Each structure stands twice: as C-alpha cells, then as structure tokens.
N, C-alpha and C positions, 0 to 999 in steps of 0.2 A: 056338216061339221060334227066332229066327235064330241060326246059329252065330256064334262070335266073328269079328270082322273079321280078326284076325291069322291064324287057322286058315283062314278063307275065302280070303284072298289067297294064303297060302303054298301051299295045295293047288290053287290055280287052279280051285276048284270052281265050277260054273256053276249049282248049285242047292242048296237046303236041304231037309232032310227034311220040314220043315213044308209045303213046296210040292210035294214029290214030283218034283223035277227032278234027273235023274241027271247026275253030273259027266262031261261028254263034250266035251272041248275039244281043239283041235289046236294044235300049236306054231307060232308065227309064223316060226320059223327054217326050217320046211319048209311053206310056204304051200300047196303041192300043189293046184292047181286053183282057187285063189282068183282073183277077178276083179281084175286090177291097175288096171282103169279105174274101179273103185268106191273111194270113200274112206269108211272108218269112223273117225270122229274122236271122241276122248274129251276132254271139257272137264275138265281137271285143275286146279281153281281154288284158288289161295292155298296150295298145298302148300309153296311156296318162301318163305313169309312168316315171318321170324324162325326159329322152331323147324323144323329140317329134319333128319331122320334118314336118311342115305343108304341104309341097308339097307331101310327102309320104302319109299323111293322105288323101289328095285329091285323089291320085291315088288309094289307097285302097278302098275308098268309091265309086269311079267311077266304079271299078270292081264289087262291090256289087250291085250297082244300075243297071248296065248293064245286070245282070242275073235276074232282077226282085225283088231284095231285097227291102222291104219297111219299115223294122225296123232294127235298129242297136242297139245292147245291149252292154253297158260298165259295167264292174265290179267296184263297188264302195266300197272300204275299208272305215272304220271309219275315218282314217286319210286323205283320199282323200277329205273329206269335208272341209279341211283347206289347204292341201298341194298340191292339183292338180286341183284347181278351174279353172285356166285359160286354162290348158291343156284339161280338159273335155269340156270347152266352145268351144274350137277350133273344136273338133269332132262334138259336137252338131250343131254348126253353119254350118259346111260343109255338114253334113248329111241333114239338113233342106233345104239347097240350092238345093239338088238333089231330094227333095220331100220325104225324108225318115224321119220317126219319130225315137226317141231314147228312149229306155227303160234302166232303171238302175237295176243292179243286186247287191243288198246288199250282201257284201262278208264277211263271217266269223263273222258277227255281233253277239256279245254275245256268240260266239261259237255254234250258233244254225243253221247255214246255210253253204252251200258250196260257190261257186264262186271262185274268184282268187285273189291272189295266196294262197298257203297253209300256213297260219300264225295264231297265236293266236289273240284273240280279245283284243284290248286295254281296252275296257269297262270292260270285265270280269277280266282281270289282275288287274285292279284298284278297283274292287268291289268284293273281295273274300267272302263277306257276302252273295252274291247272288249265290254262286256256288251250282250246283247239287251235291247230295251225293248219292253214290251207296249203294247196299245192305250190303257191308262190312263196311260202315261208313266212307269211304274215298272218294276222289274226282275222277270223271271220268278223264281219261287220253287218249284223242283222239289224234292220231298221226298227224292229219291235223289241228286241231283247238285248241289243248291244252286241256282245260276243258270247261264246259258249264255253262252258267248262267241259273238259274232256271226261268221258266216262271211264277212262283208263287210269285214273288216279283214285286211290282209296279215299282221299279227302272228299271227293265228290260223292262217292257212295256213303261215306260216314255222315256227310251233311244231310243227305236225303233220309237216312234211317233215323237220325236224331230228330230231325224236323217232324217226321211222321210220328215218332214216339211222343213228341210234345203235343201234337194235334190231339192224339187219343187221350193224353193225360189231362189236357185243358178242358175238353168239351166232349159231350156225348155225340160223337161223330160215328156214323155207321159205315161209311165207305170213303174210298179215295178214287178220284177220277184223274187219270193221266190224260190231259187235254192237249191234243195236237202236238205230239213230239216233233221237235224242230230240226233234228239233224239226220233224219233218214236221207239217204242218197248224198250225204256229204262225207268227203274223205278227211280223215284226221291224220296229220303228219307230226303230231306232238311226240315227245320222247316216250310218254306213256303208251301211246298207240304203237310205236315202233317195237316196244317190248312184247306186245300181245298179238299183233297182226303180221303175218308173214309177208303178204303182198299188199302194200299200202295203196296200190293202184286198183285193187279189186273192191269196187264199191259194195258188192254183195257181202264181203267179209265185214265191212264196217256196219252194214245193216244188221247182220247177225249179232255182232258185238253189242249194238244198241239194244236189240231185243233181249239179249242176254243180261244186260244191265237191269232191265225192268223185271226179268225173271228173278234176279237176285233180290231186288227190293220187295217184290210180291212175296217171295219166300220168307223174308223177314217179317212181313205183315202177317202172313198166315200162321207162321210159327208162334208169334207172340200175341196175336190178336185173331184167333181163328174164326171169330164170328163176323169179321169185317168183310166188306164187299170191295173187290178191286175191278176197276173199269178202265178202258183205254179206247179213245177214238182218234181218228186221223182224218186228213182231207179226203173227200170223196173221190178226188181225181188221181189218187195214187195208182201206180201200175201194179199188176197182179203179183209180181215177185215181192214187192214191198209188203203188200197186204198179207201174203202167205208168211212172210217173216214175222209180222205182227201177230198173226194167228198162232204162231209157234210159241209165243210168250207163255210161260207156265204160271200157274196160280193166278190166272186172270179169269174173272167170272164173266165179264161182258166185254165184247169187242165190237166196234162199229165205226161210223164215220159221220161227219157233219157236212152240210151243204144247203144250197137253196132248195126249197120244197117244190121244185118244178123241173121239167126236163131242160137240157141245155138248149134245144132248138125252140123253146118257148119264148126266148128273149128275156127281158128283165135285167136289172142290175146284178152283176155277179161279184163275188168276193175274189175269186180266182177263176181262170179259164177251166171250165169243166167241173167245177166244184158244185155239183147238183146231185140231189138224192135220187131223182128219178131218171129213167133211161138206161139203167144198168148198174151204176156204181153202188147204190144202196143195197140192191139185191146181191151183188157180188160180195160185199162186206158181210152181209148176214149169212150167206152160204159159207164163206170162209170161217166165220165164227162157229157155225153149227158143225162143220166138218171136223173141227178140233174140240168138240164137246163144250163149247162156250155158248153163252147167250148173246143175242144180237142187240145192238144199240144204234139208234139214229138220233142225231141232234138237228133240229129244224133251225136254220139260220134266218130268223125273222128280225134280225138286227140290221142296222145300216141300210134302211129300206125307204126309198121314195114312195110317195103315196100311190103312184100309178102301178106299183108292184103288188098292192093289196089284192087286186082282182086276180092276179096270177096265183097268189097264195090261196085265195078262197077257192079257186077252181081246182087246184091240184093237191091240196092237203088230203082229201079223201084217198088219193092214190098212195100217198106216203103212209097213211094209217093202214091201208090195205096190205102193205108189205109185212105187217104184223111183227115188228121187232118186239123182243121181250121188254125192252126199255125204250121209251120215247122221251126226248128232252126238248123243251122249248125255253126261250128267253122270256122272262117276265119283265115287261117294260124296259126293253133293251136300249142301247145307245143309238143315237143318230137316226131316229125314225120320224118321218114327216107327220104322220097322224097316229100317235101311239095308242090312243083309245080304240081307234078302228082296227089297228093291228092286233091288239089283244082280244077284241071282239071276235075276230076271225079265228084266232087260236082257240078261244073258248068254244066257239060254235062247233069246230071239228074234233076237238080233243076230249070234250066232256064225256063221250061214250067210249073212249079208248079202253078204259078199264071196266 
C-alpha cells in the first residue's frame, strides 16, 4: 500500500516501502551539477480550480523542485483568465520562489487543443459562425471539446492572440505549450476554408494550413514577447507526413509527442492505439525536431493508469530518459490513477537525475 499523499509530499520521499525505493533527493535550491540546458517539466493540472490550499501548493511544488523540476505547467481554460486569476498567481509566485519557471497550457481553446479538463470552448460556443464543417456539411462533434472553430476566420486568430496577451499580462508566465492539436488530418469545408484552400479534398493542404496558423500565433508571441518559450506536442502515433508538417511550424522552440512510457508490444493500458513513446515514435519526433533546428520534447503519460501498469512504467522509464529529449514532462498526481503515491514514486525514482 502506498503512503499517504500528505506524508509523501511533506517528506519529499521519492519512494514507497512497497516499491523498495529509498528517499534520496536533492534540494532545487542547491542544484549542484544539474544540467541547466535540460528542462524537467511538471504538468500541475487544475490545482487552481476553485478549492486551493496555499500550504498544499507549497508542499506540491517543493516535491517537484526536490527532484530537479525547473518548469511547472498549469492548464489555462478561457474562463481562467477571469475566474482563477488569484489562484494561478499563488502557484506562479510559489514556483518562482523555488527557482522554477511556469508555462501555460491553453486548454480546449476554440476546440483546437487538448489540456484540462475535457470541456467545450466558450469562444466556439459563442461564435457558431466560425465552426468547422465536415464533408457531410455538418459540424464536427468531438467527444472532448464539442466542436472546432475554423482557423480560417480572423476571429479565431484574434481570440488566440488576445488570450495569449492576457496570460502574459496577468502572470509571470515563461512559455506556452500547444497541447495535442485536435484537427490535423481533418478536412474543413467551412466558407473560410473555401476561400483559402484550393482543393478541399487534399488533407495535406489542411494540415499545412493548421501548421501555418500556429506559425502566425508563434510569430505574434516572439514579436511581442521575445523571451517567451513556445512548445508543441502531439500524439506519438501520428504518421510522418503530419509530424513533418508540425516540424515546419516557425518560431517554435520545442516539438515533441506524448504517450505511454513503454513500447506498444509491452502491453498495458493505452490511451490510443500506438500512442507509446518507445519503439520508434519518440525517437522519430525528436529527430524531426532536431532536423528543423528545434529542441525535442517528450511527455510521459502516467495518468489514467491502473496499478498493474506501474511495473511497466518502472521497467521502461530509463529507456525514455535515455532518448535524451531537451524537455521531459511528467504529470504530478494526475487523474484516474489506482495508486497515485506509487505512481509518483516511480516518476521520482527515474527522473530525479534527468537534469
């Protein structure tokens, strides 16, 4: 049985007795030899939503810092820009005190991105004239985001740039993560798309337009906030043509993928078929990033995990680390995990020396 979360965090323990992992962590205040060119990033999702206990935030961030985490990422819904301002500020301030930067993860914006939680976009609901239209002439119905706004309307672009501006105005945010873009390989038959794409049946043209959309937003960020970091990652099981399209996005500092931290043939619960970091996909994304002068990023999907998958993660995480991405992301106490303390003990055991 895993130890209690409170004791686990307060003592900054990196292991539980059940796993035989000794607590051996170093303080982030004295990084001593850690590689400043490596980024260890903690996805710290929805801690700022309604109930927030400042002392618990401090405990959480101390645990992250003690294993070498130097970036904390928070998911920002559209409504968080007005409804969670002070809560996000608490997280940002406490992270900065420990020497950690904070990235924002725009979540479900315009129905074009993942992030947390799984909700429709307020912007898209309020602007039905921007909706993407499928081949049948109806609206896309995505189970996680509802429908999508088309990138071919200036309202969509303006919404993104204004929301990004507000993020940087409200908080000391160092970077933006475009998390799992949702419309690659989807055709858009909206009026806006008809004005910009010659052959609407050519899915490659749609993919290039979507990459171009993020090039425009990144250009806005770099022009107005040149010190900010831009990141994008996608499903590990995308085909190479789509990966190459993403790699072509300009003003993008990091490119990578997310997936289970074991090979496909190892078994274990999967999020989607073939969405695994090992066995080729992680390496292919990193090579695509490096070939375009970008840094590589891998996100370990240690969420939504039954207890029996802990052994798989424990076995294969060293191979994920050995891929040596410039940025490695893990979920801190993520959703729907059978034994969360054990899950985090494994993360700490293998990632504490990443930097």
